C-alpha positions in Angstrom: -9.5 11.9 7.9 -12.2 9.0 8.9 -12.8 8.5 5.2 -8.5 8.1 5.0 -8.7 5.3 8.1 -11.4 3.4 6.6 -9.7 3.4 3.0 -6.4 2.5 4.9 -8.4 -0.2 7.2 -10.0 -1.7 4.4 -6.9 -2.1 2.6 -5.1 -3.5 5.1 -7.8 -6.2 6.2 -8.0 -7.4 2.8 -4.1 -8.0 2.2 -3.9 -9.5 5.7 -6.8 -12.0 5.1 -5.4 -12.7 1.6 -2.1 -13.8 2.9 -3.7 -15.8 6.0 -5.8 -17.6 3.3 -2.4 -18.2 1.2 -0.7 -20.4 4.5 -4.1 -22.3 5.3 -4.5 -23.4 1.8 -1.0 -24.7 1.0 -1.1 -26.0 4.5 -4.5 -27.3 4.3 -2.8 -29.3 1.0 -0.1 -31.0 2.9 -0.3 -34.3 5.5 1.2 -34.1 9.0 4.5 -35.3 7.8 4.5 -32.8 4.4 4.0 -30.2 7.1 7.4 -31.3 9.3 9.6 -32.1 5.4 11.8 -29.7 4.3 12.7 -29.6 0.6 15.0 -32.0 -0.6 14.3 -35.0 2.4 11.5 -36.3 4.3 11.7 -35.1 7.7 12.8 -32.1 9.6 16.2 -33.0 10.2 16.6 -34.6 7.0 17.8 -33.6 3.4 20.2 -32.0 0.9 23.0 -29.7 2.0 19.9 -26.6 0.5 17.0 -28.8 1.9 18.5 -28.4 5.4 18.9 -24.1 4.9 15.4 -23.8 4.0 12.9 -24.3 6.9 9.8 -26.7 7.1 6.5 -25.3 6.4 5.9 -25.9 10.4 9.0 -24.1 11.2 7.9 -21.1 9.2 4.1 -21.0 10.5 6.0 -20.8 14.2 8.0 -18.2 13.4 5.3 -15.9 11.9 2.9 -17.0 14.8 5.6 -15.7 17.4 6.1 -12.8 15.4 2.9 -11.4 14.8 1.8 -12.3 18.9 5.1 -10.4 19.9 4.5 -7.4 17.9 0.3 -7.1 18.3 -0.3 -7.9 21.9 -0.4 -4.4 23.7 1.1 -2.9 20.7 0.0 0.4 21.8 1.9 0.9 25.2 4.9 -1.7 25.0 7.8 -2.7 22.2 7.1 -4.6 19.4 9.9 -7.1 20.6 8.6 -8.7 23.5 10.5 -9.8 26.4 8.9 -13.5 26.3 9.7 -14.0 22.7 11.8 -16.8 22.1 12.2 -16.2 18.2 15.3 -18.1 17.9 13.2 -21.3 19.2 10.8 -20.3 16.7 13.2 -21.9 13.8 13.4 -24.7 15.9 10.9 -28.2 15.0 10.0 -29.1 18.8 7.6 -31.2 17.7 4.1 -29.1 18.6 0.9 -30.7 16.7 0.2 -28.9 13.3 -3.1 -27.8 15.1 -1.3 -25.7 17.6 1.2 -24.4 15.4 -2.1 -23.5 13.0 -3.8 -22.0 16.0 -0.9 -19.5 17.2 -0.7 -18.7 13.6 -4.9 -17.7 13.7 -4.3 -16.2 16.9 -1.8 -14.1 15.5 -3.6 -12.9 12.5 -6.8 -12.0 15.1 -4.9 -9.7 17.0 -3.2 -7.7 14.1 -6.5 -7.6 12.5 -8.4 -6.7 15.9 -5.5 -3.5 16.0 -6.4 -3.0 12.3 -10.0 -2.7 13.0 -9.9 -0.5 15.9 -7.4 2.2 14.5 -8.2 5.3 15.5 -7.4 9.0 14.0 -4.9 9.5 16.7 -3.3 5.9 16.1 -2.2 7.2 12.1 0.1 9.8 14.0 1.2 7.6 16.8 4.6 6.2 17.3 5.5 3.0 18.2 8.8 0.4 18.8 9.8 -2.5 17.7 12.9 -3.1 19.1 13.6 0.2 20.4 13.4 1.6 17.0 10.3 4.2 16.2 7.6 3.5 14.1 4.4 5.4 12.7 1.3 3.1 12.9 1.0 2.8 9.2 4.8 1.7 8.7 4.4 -0.9 11.6 1.1 -2.5 10.0 2.9 -2.7 6.6 6.1 -3.9 8.0 3.9 -6.6 9.3 1.7 -7.0 5.8 5.5 -7.6 4.3 6.7 -10.1 6.5 3.7 -12.0 6.5 3.5 -12.0 2.6 7.5 -13.4 2.9 6.4 -16.1 4.8 3.1 -16.9 2.6 5.1 -16.9 -0.7 7.5 -19.0 1.2 5.0 -21.7 2.9 3.3 -21.9 -0.5 6.6 -22.4 -2.7 8.2 -25.0 0.0 4.6 -26.8 0.3 4.2 -27.4 -3.7 7.8 -28.7 -3.2 7.1 -31.1 -0.5 3.5 -32.4 -2.0 4.8 -34.6 -4.2 1.6 -33.7 -6.2 3.1 -31.8 -8.9 1.7 -28.8 -10.8 -1.3 -30.5 -11.9 -2.4 -32.1 -8.9 -1.8 -28.8 -6.6 -4.6 -26.7 -5.7 -3.1 -23.4 -7.0 -3.9 -20.1 -4.9 -2.6 -17.7 -7.6 -3.0 -18.0 -10.9 -1.8 -20.7 -12.2 1.2 -21.1 -14.7 -0.3 -20.9 -18.3 -3.6 -19.0 -17.2 -3.1 -15.6 -17.0 -4.9 -14.9 -20.2 -7.9 -17.0 -18.5 -7.9 -14.9 -15.2 -7.4 -11.7 -17.0 -10.5 -12.3 -19.4 -12.4 -13.2 -15.8 -11.3 -10.6 -14.1 -12.4 -8.3 -17.1 -16.1 -10.0 -16.8 -16.3 -9.5 -13.1 -15.3 -5.8 -12.8 -15.5 -4.5 -16.7 -13.0 -3.4 -19.2 -10.5 -0.4 -17.8 -11.3 2.9 -18.2 
């Protein structure tokens, strides 16, 4: 069982680190105004009807930070939906600084990372609750990973849309369009051919 915990822990930690890096890498390419901008407009409250339905990177970061804090604070003994969480407020740009929102996001990722690093054999069979719904610990972790990946993808797309860099000026965090063959060749050189 210890080997299984190690394998799961390593996989979960690698994926958490990747999603965090995607968000930080995308946000790092934006100005403060772009961080708050919605696609199709110049600010948090401006834009087209379609743009108004898309959250800014600031709002997405604020929401994910609130979610991770709620889910992973005292996760073994309390429901993952904490009574002090204001989920609706997470979708309001209240003017918090970019530094503050990124600090909160980092703290949220640190909480889930610490939870995964501290997993025991007993934890793998434990049942925790999220909004009263029972979850195995692996399911709760997978749920957080899926949620983080969903929002990391949103941040990368919104950031590219509002950055004004264009495809050539954007630092791609995944395989650049048109770069699949070169990427696959680099992976073969790094890891050796398959089978």
